[in-house]
LOMIGU-166408 format. One record per atom (N, C-alpha, C): residue in one letter; atom name; x, y, z; residue number from 1. Coordinates in nm, 2 decimals. Each point is the difference from the previous one (the first is absolute). Example, Ala and Ser with C-alpha at 12.3 -4.5 7.8 and 13.67 -1.06 7.14 Angstrom:
<bafis>
+------+------+--------+--------+--------+-----+
: rest : atom :      x :      y :      z :  nr :
+------+------+--------+--------+--------+-----+
:    A :    N :   1.32 :  -0.57 :   0.78 :   1 :
:    A :   CA :  -0.09 :   0.12 :   0.00 :   1 :
:    A :    C :   0.09 :   0.12 :   0.00 :   1 :
:    S :    N :  -0.04 :   0.11 :  -0.07 :   2 :
:    S :   CA :   0.09 :   0.11 :   0.00 :   2 :
:    S :    C :  -0.08 :   0.11 :   0.08 :   2 :
+------+------+--------+--------+--------+-----+
</bafis>
This chain:
<bafis>
+------+------+--------+--------+--------+-----+
: rest : atom :      x :      y :      z :  nr :
+------+------+--------+--------+--------+-----+
:    D :    N :   3.35 :  -1.83 :   0.42 :   1 :
:    D :   CA :  -0.08 :  -0.10 :   0.08 :   1 :
:    D :    C :  -0.09 :  -0.10 :  -0.06 :   1 :
:    I :    N :   0.02 :  -0.11 :   0.03 :   2 :
:    I :   CA :  -0.06 :  -0.13 :  -0.04 :   2 :
:    I :    C :  -0.12 :  -0.02 :   0.11 :   2 :
:    V :    N :  -0.15 :   0.00 :  -0.11 :   3 :
:    V :   CA :  -0.10 :  -0.03 :   0.07 :   3 :
:    V :    C :  -0.05 :  -0.13 :  -0.04 :   3 :
:    K :    N :  -0.06 :  -0.07 :   0.10 :   4 :
:    K :   CA :  -0.08 :  -0.16 :  -0.03 :   4 :
:    K :    C :  -0.16 :   0.03 :   0.01 :   4 :
:    L :    N :  -0.10 :   0.01 :  -0.10 :   5 :
:    L :   CA :  -0.11 :   0.04 :   0.03 :   5 :
:    L :    C :  -0.11 :  -0.12 :  -0.07 :   5 :
:    N :    N :  -0.10 :  -0.01 :   0.08 :   6 :
:    N :   CA :  -0.15 :  -0.07 :  -0.06 :   6 :
:    N :    C :  -0.08 :   0.10 :  -0.05 :   6 :
:    L :    N :  -0.04 :  -0.04 :  -0.09 :   7 :
:    L :   CA :  -0.06 :   0.11 :  -0.09 :   7 :
:    L :    C :  -0.19 :  -0.08 :  -0.03 :   7 :
:    K :    N :  -0.09 :   0.06 :   0.00 :   8 :
:    K :   CA :  -0.12 :  -0.03 :  -0.08 :   8 :
:    K :    C :  -0.05 :   0.09 :  -0.07 :   8 :
:    L :    N :  -0.07 :  -0.01 :  -0.12 :   9 :
:    L :   CA :  -0.03 :   0.10 :  -0.12 :   9 :
:    L :    C :  -0.19 :  -0.05 :   0.02 :   9 :
:    Y :    N :  -0.04 :   0.15 :   0.05 :  10 :
:    Y :   CA :  -0.17 :  -0.02 :  -0.09 :  10 :
:    Y :    C :  -0.04 :   0.12 :  -0.09 :  10 :
:    D :    N :  -0.11 :  -0.03 :  -0.05 :  11 :
:    D :   CA :  -0.07 :   0.13 :  -0.06 :  11 :
:    D :    C :  -0.07 :   0.06 :   0.07 :  11 :
:    I :    N :  -0.06 :   0.10 :  -0.01 :  12 :
:    I :   CA :  -0.06 :   0.10 :   0.06 :  12 :
:    I :    C :  -0.12 :  -0.07 :   0.08 :  12 :
:    N :    N :  -0.06 :  -0.08 :  -0.08 :  13 :
:    N :   CA :  -0.08 :  -0.09 :   0.09 :  13 :
:    N :    C :   0.00 :  -0.12 :   0.08 :  13 :
:    R :    N :   0.12 :   0.03 :   0.00 :  14 :
:    R :   CA :   0.09 :  -0.12 :   0.17 :  14 :
:    R :    C :   0.01 :  -0.11 :  -0.10 :  14 :
:    N :    N :   0.01 :  -0.04 :  -0.15 :  15 :
:    N :   CA :  -0.02 :  -0.11 :  -0.03 :  15 :
:    N :    C :   0.17 :  -0.07 :  -0.02 :  15 :
:    S :    N :   0.06 :  -0.10 :   0.02 :  16 :
:    S :   CA :   0.10 :   0.02 :  -0.01 :  16 :
:    S :    C :   0.09 :  -0.05 :  -0.16 :  16 :
:    I :    N :   0.07 :   0.06 :   0.00 :  17 :
:    I :   CA :   0.10 :   0.01 :  -0.12 :  17 :
:    I :    C :   0.11 :  -0.09 :  -0.05 :  17 :
:    Y :    N :   0.09 :  -0.01 :   0.10 :  18 :
:    Y :   CA :   0.08 :  -0.06 :   0.04 :  18 :
:    Y :    C :   0.01 :  -0.04 :   0.14 :  18 :
:    T :    N :   0.00 :  -0.16 :   0.03 :  19 :
:    T :   CA :   0.02 :  -0.04 :   0.14 :  19 :
:    T :    C :   0.11 :   0.02 :   0.06 :  19 :
:    K :    N :   0.02 :  -0.05 :   0.12 :  20 :
:    K :   CA :   0.14 :   0.07 :   0.06 :  20 :
:    K :    C :   0.08 :  -0.11 :  -0.01 :  20 :
:    A :    N :  -0.03 :  -0.13 :  -0.02 :  21 :
:    A :   CA :   0.11 :  -0.08 :  -0.07 :  21 :
:    A :    C :   0.03 :   0.02 :  -0.12 :  21 :
:    E :    N :  -0.09 :   0.04 :  -0.11 :  22 :
:    E :   CA :   0.08 :   0.05 :  -0.13 :  22 :
:    E :    C :   0.11 :   0.12 :   0.00 :  22 :
:    T :    N :   0.00 :   0.08 :   0.11 :  23 :
:    T :   CA :   0.07 :   0.12 :   0.01 :  23 :
:    T :    C :   0.08 :   0.00 :   0.09 :  23 :
:    T :    N :   0.00 :  -0.10 :   0.13 :  24 :
:    T :   CA :   0.12 :   0.00 :   0.10 :  24 :
:    T :    C :   0.10 :  -0.12 :  -0.01 :  24 :
:    P :    N :   0.09 :   0.02 :   0.08 :  25 :
:    P :   CA :   0.07 :   0.11 :   0.09 :  25 :
:    P :    C :   0.01 :   0.09 :  -0.12 :  25 :
:    K :    N :   0.04 :   0.12 :   0.01 :  26 :
:    K :   CA :   0.09 :   0.09 :  -0.11 :  26 :
:    K :    C :   0.09 :   0.06 :   0.09 :  26 :
:    V :    N :   0.10 :   0.01 :  -0.06 :  27 :
:    V :   CA :   0.14 :   0.05 :   0.04 :  27 :
:    V :    C :   0.03 :   0.12 :  -0.08 :  27 :
:    Y :    N :   0.01 :   0.11 :   0.05 :  28 :
:    Y :   CA :   0.02 :   0.15 :  -0.03 :  28 :
:    Y :    C :   0.08 :   0.04 :   0.02 :  28 :
:    A :    N :   0.12 :   0.08 :  -0.09 :  29 :
:    A :   CA :   0.10 :   0.07 :   0.07 :  29 :
:    A :    C :  -0.04 :   0.14 :  -0.06 :  29 :
:    V :    N :  -0.04 :   0.09 :   0.12 :  30 :
:    V :   CA :  -0.06 :   0.15 :   0.01 :  30 :
:    V :    C :   0.03 :   0.08 :  -0.08 :  30 :
:    D :    N :  -0.01 :   0.03 :  -0.09 :  31 :
:    D :   CA :   0.00 :   0.13 :  -0.11 :  31 :
:    D :    C :   0.10 :  -0.06 :  -0.07 :  31 :
:    K :    N :   0.04 :  -0.15 :  -0.03 :  32 :
:    K :   CA :   0.07 :  -0.06 :  -0.08 :  32 :
:    K :    C :  -0.03 :  -0.06 :  -0.13 :  32 :
:    Q :    N :  -0.15 :  -0.04 :   0.03 :  33 :
:    Q :   CA :  -0.06 :  -0.13 :  -0.09 :  33 :
:    Q :    C :  -0.11 :   0.08 :  -0.03 :  33 :
:    E :    N :  -0.08 :   0.00 :  -0.11 :  34 :
:    E :   CA :  -0.09 :   0.00 :  -0.05 :  34 :
:    E :    C :  -0.13 :  -0.08 :   0.09 :  34 :
:    I :    N :  -0.11 :   0.10 :   0.05 :  35 :
:    I :   CA :  -0.15 :  -0.04 :   0.05 :  35 :
:    I :    C :  -0.08 :   0.11 :   0.00 :  35 :
:    M :    N :  -0.12 :  -0.03 :  -0.01 :  36 :
:    M :   CA :  -0.11 :   0.12 :   0.02 :  36 :
:    M :    C :   0.02 :   0.13 :   0.07 :  36 :
:    V :    N :   0.02 :   0.10 :  -0.04 :  37 :
:    V :   CA :   0.02 :   0.14 :   0.04 :  37 :
:    V :    C :  -0.06 :   0.00 :   0.15 :  37 :
:    G :    N :  -0.13 :  -0.06 :   0.00 :  38 :
:    G :   CA :  -0.03 :   0.00 :   0.13 :  38 :
:    G :    C :   0.04 :  -0.05 :   0.10 :  38 :
:    L :    N :   0.08 :  -0.10 :  -0.06 :  39 :
:    L :   CA :   0.02 :  -0.12 :   0.12 :  39 :
:    L :    C :   0.12 :   0.05 :   0.06 :  39 :
:    R :    N :   0.08 :   0.05 :  -0.11 :  40 :
:    R :   CA :   0.16 :   0.04 :   0.04 :  40 :
:    R :    C :  -0.02 :   0.14 :   0.07 :  40 :
:    H :    N :  -0.11 :   0.09 :   0.04 :  41 :
:    H :   CA :  -0.01 :   0.09 :   0.08 :  41 :
:    H :    C :  -0.06 :  -0.07 :   0.11 :  41 :
:    G :    N :  -0.08 :  -0.07 :   0.05 :  42 :
:    G :   CA :  -0.10 :  -0.07 :   0.09 :  42 :
:    G :    C :   0.14 :  -0.07 :   0.07 :  42 :
:    I :    N :   0.06 :  -0.07 :  -0.04 :  43 :
:    I :   CA :   0.10 :  -0.09 :   0.04 :  43 :
:    I :    C :   0.08 :   0.06 :   0.12 :  43 :
:    K :    N :   0.01 :   0.12 :  -0.04 :  44 :
:    K :   CA :   0.15 :   0.11 :   0.05 :  44 :
:    K :    C :  -0.09 :   0.03 :   0.14 :  44 :
:    L :    N :  -0.16 :   0.02 :   0.01 :  45 :
:    L :   CA :  -0.07 :   0.03 :   0.10 :  45 :
:    L :    C :  -0.01 :  -0.08 :   0.14 :  45 :
:    M :    N :   0.01 :  -0.16 :  -0.06 :  46 :
:    M :   CA :  -0.01 :  -0.12 :   0.05 :  46 :
:    M :    C :   0.11 :  -0.07 :   0.15 :  46 :
:    R :    N :  -0.05 :  -0.03 :   0.07 :  47 :
:    R :   CA :   0.09 :  -0.07 :   0.10 :  47 :
:    R :    C :  -0.02 :  -0.14 :  -0.01 :  47 :
:    K :    N :   0.12 :  -0.09 :   0.05 :  48 :
:    K :   CA :   0.01 :  -0.12 :   0.00 :  48 :
:    K :    C :  -0.14 :  -0.03 :   0.09 :  48 :
:    G :    N :  -0.04 :  -0.14 :  -0.10 :  49 :
:    G :   CA :  -0.13 :  -0.05 :   0.10 :  49 :
:    G :    C :  -0.13 :   0.09 :  -0.03 :  49 :
:    E :    N :   0.01 :   0.10 :  -0.10 :  50 :
:    E :   CA :  -0.13 :   0.03 :  -0.02 :  50 :
:    E :    C :  -0.08 :  -0.02 :  -0.12 :  50 :
:    T :    N :  -0.13 :   0.00 :   0.02 :  51 :
:    T :   CA :  -0.10 :  -0.03 :  -0.11 :  51 :
:    T :    C :  -0.08 :   0.12 :   0.00 :  51 :
:    I :    N :   0.01 :   0.04 :  -0.14 :  52 :
:    I :   CA :  -0.08 :   0.15 :  -0.05 :  52 :
:    I :    C :  -0.06 :  -0.03 :  -0.15 :  52 :
:    S :    N :  -0.12 :   0.03 :   0.02 :  53 :
:    S :   CA :  -0.07 :   0.03 :  -0.13 :  53 :
:    S :    C :   0.04 :   0.13 :  -0.11 :  53 :
:    F :    N :   0.00 :  -0.01 :  -0.09 :  54 :
:    F :   CA :   0.02 :   0.12 :  -0.07 :  54 :
:    F :    C :  -0.09 :   0.00 :  -0.11 :  54 :
:    L :    N :  -0.03 :   0.11 :  -0.02 :  55 :
:    L :   CA :  -0.08 :   0.03 :  -0.12 :  55 :
:    L :    C :   0.02 :   0.08 :  -0.15 :  55 :
:    F :    N :   0.02 :  -0.07 :  -0.11 :  56 :
:    F :   CA :   0.12 :   0.09 :  -0.06 :  56 :
:    F :    C :  -0.11 :   0.02 :  -0.14 :  56 :
:    P :    N :   0.03 :   0.13 :  -0.05 :  57 :
:    P :   CA :  -0.09 :   0.05 :  -0.11 :  57 :
:    P :    C :   0.08 :  -0.09 :  -0.11 :  57 :
:    S :    N :  -0.02 :  -0.05 :  -0.13 :  58 :
:    S :   CA :   0.05 :  -0.02 :  -0.11 :  58 :
:    S :    C :   0.14 :   0.03 :  -0.03 :  58 :
:    H :    N :   0.04 :   0.10 :  -0.01 :  59 :
:    H :   CA :   0.14 :   0.07 :   0.00 :  59 :
:    H :    C :   0.10 :  -0.03 :   0.08 :  59 :
:    M :    N :  -0.05 :  -0.03 :   0.14 :  60 :
:    M :   CA :   0.07 :  -0.02 :   0.13 :  60 :
:    M :    C :   0.02 :  -0.17 :  -0.01 :  60 :
:    G :    N :  -0.05 :  -0.07 :  -0.09 :  61 :
:    G :   CA :   0.02 :  -0.15 :   0.00 :  61 :
:    G :    C :   0.00 :  -0.07 :  -0.12 :  61 :
:    Y :    N :  -0.03 :  -0.02 :  -0.10 :  62 :
:    Y :   CA :   0.05 :  -0.06 :  -0.14 :  62 :
:    Y :    C :  -0.04 :   0.08 :  -0.10 :  62 :
:    G :    N :   0.00 :   0.13 :   0.05 :  63 :
:    G :   CA :  -0.05 :   0.07 :  -0.11 :  63 :
:    G :    C :  -0.13 :   0.02 :  -0.12 :  63 :
:    Y :    N :  -0.01 :   0.06 :  -0.09 :  64 :
:    Y :   CA :  -0.07 :   0.00 :  -0.08 :  64 :
:    Y :    C :  -0.08 :  -0.11 :  -0.07 :  64 :
:    L :    N :   0.09 :  -0.04 :  -0.04 :  65 :
:    L :   CA :   0.02 :  -0.17 :  -0.05 :  65 :
:    L :    C :   0.00 :  -0.13 :   0.06 :  65 :
:    G :    N :   0.00 :   0.00 :   0.13 :  66 :
:    G :   CA :  -0.01 :  -0.12 :   0.07 :  66 :
:    G :    C :   0.09 :  -0.05 :   0.01 :  66 :
:    D :    N :   0.00 :  -0.14 :   0.04 :  67 :
:    D :   CA :   0.13 :  -0.11 :  -0.02 :  67 :
:    D :    C :  -0.01 :  -0.09 :  -0.12 :  67 :
:    K :    N :  -0.08 :   0.03 :  -0.09 :  68 :
:    K :   CA :  -0.05 :  -0.10 :  -0.13 :  68 :
:    K :    C :  -0.03 :  -0.14 :   0.05 :  68 :
:    E :    N :  -0.04 :  -0.02 :   0.10 :  69 :
:    E :   CA :  -0.03 :  -0.12 :   0.10 :  69 :
:    E :    C :  -0.10 :   0.00 :   0.04 :  69 :
:    K :    N :  -0.01 :   0.02 :   0.13 :  70 :
:    K :   CA :  -0.16 :   0.01 :   0.09 :  70 :
:    K :    C :  -0.02 :   0.14 :   0.05 :  70 :
:    I :    N :   0.10 :   0.09 :  -0.03 :  71 :
:    I :   CA :  -0.03 :   0.14 :   0.04 :  71 :
:    I :    C :  -0.06 :   0.07 :  -0.14 :  71 :
:    G :    N :  -0.11 :   0.07 :  -0.01 :  72 :
:    G :   CA :  -0.06 :   0.07 :  -0.13 :  72 :
:    G :    C :   0.08 :   0.12 :  -0.02 :  72 :
:    L :    N :  -0.09 :   0.04 :  -0.05 :  73 :
:    L :   CA :   0.05 :   0.18 :  -0.07 :  73 :
:    L :    C :  -0.07 :   0.12 :   0.14 :  73 :
:    N :    N :   0.10 :   0.06 :   0.03 :  74 :
:    N :   CA :  -0.04 :   0.10 :   0.09 :  74 :
:    N :    C :  -0.06 :  -0.06 :   0.11 :  74 :
:    E :    N :   0.00 :  -0.08 :   0.07 :  75 :
:    E :   CA :   0.01 :  -0.08 :   0.13 :  75 :
:    E :    C :   0.04 :   0.06 :   0.10 :  75 :
:    P :    N :  -0.07 :   0.01 :   0.11 :  76 :
:    P :   CA :   0.05 :   0.04 :   0.12 :  76 :
:    P :    C :  -0.02 :  -0.15 :   0.09 :  76 :
:    L :    N :   0.13 :   0.00 :   0.11 :  77 :
:    L :   CA :   0.05 :  -0.08 :   0.08 :  77 :
:    L :    C :  -0.03 :   0.02 :   0.12 :  77 :
:    I :    N :   0.01 :  -0.12 :   0.08 :  78 :
:    I :   CA :  -0.01 :  -0.01 :   0.13 :  78 :
:    I :    C :   0.12 :  -0.10 :   0.03 :  78 :
:    C :    N :   0.09 :   0.05 :   0.07 :  79 :
:    C :   CA :   0.12 :  -0.11 :   0.03 :  79 :
:    C :    C :   0.00 :   0.00 :   0.16 :  79 :
:    V :    N :  -0.01 :  -0.14 :   0.03 :  80 :
:    V :   CA :   0.01 :  -0.02 :   0.13 :  80 :
:    V :    C :   0.16 :  -0.02 :   0.02 :  80 :
:    V :    N :   0.10 :   0.03 :   0.08 :  81 :
:    V :   CA :   0.12 :  -0.02 :   0.01 :  81 :
:    V :    C :   0.05 :  -0.05 :   0.14 :  81 :
:    T :    N :   0.03 :  -0.07 :   0.04 :  82 :
:    T :   CA :   0.08 :  -0.05 :   0.09 :  82 :
:    T :    C :   0.18 :  -0.03 :   0.00 :  82 :
:    L :    N :   0.06 :   0.14 :   0.06 :  83 :
:    L :   CA :   0.12 :   0.01 :   0.00 :  83 :
:    L :    C :   0.08 :  -0.09 :   0.12 :  83 :
:    K :    N :   0.02 :  -0.12 :  -0.08 :  84 :
:    K :   CA :   0.07 :  -0.13 :   0.07 :  84 :
:    K :    C :   0.13 :   0.04 :   0.09 :  84 :
:    D :    N :   0.09 :   0.05 :  -0.08 :  85 :
:    D :   CA :   0.15 :   0.00 :   0.03 :  85 :
:    D :    C :   0.07 :   0.13 :  -0.07 :  85 :
:    I :    N :   0.08 :   0.06 :   0.08 :  86 :
:    I :   CA :   0.08 :   0.14 :  -0.04 :  86 :
:    I :    C :   0.16 :  -0.05 :   0.01 :  86 :
:    K :    N :   0.08 :   0.01 :  -0.07 :  87 :
:    K :   CA :   0.11 :  -0.04 :   0.02 :  87 :
:    K :    C :   0.08 :   0.13 :  -0.08 :  87 :
:    T :    N :   0.11 :   0.12 :   0.06 :  88 :
:    T :   CA :   0.03 :   0.08 :  -0.01 :  88 :
:    T :    C :   0.13 :  -0.02 :  -0.05 :  88 :
:    N :    N :   0.06 :   0.06 :  -0.13 :  89 :
:    N :   CA :   0.14 :   0.00 :  -0.04 :  89 :
:    N :    C :   0.06 :   0.12 :   0.02 :  89 :
+------+------+--------+--------+--------+-----+
</bafis>
């Protein structure tokens, strides 16, 4: 399946890390591309049109090293995901 999603990332205090404009629209081939482990699992639970907030510990997000830009070491994340479209192959 190919999914199109909008994504907003926040730290645990709900401070914006990456805005929607910086991260979306994102197109993801389910289980075929690299993406945060938490999102890999979470997307499979969603339906088209849903918006869900996920709280991921660091090992389900960008790991213990962060993304070496805006996400720090061992940082848990809040991911707000809107699943815009699903195309089944």
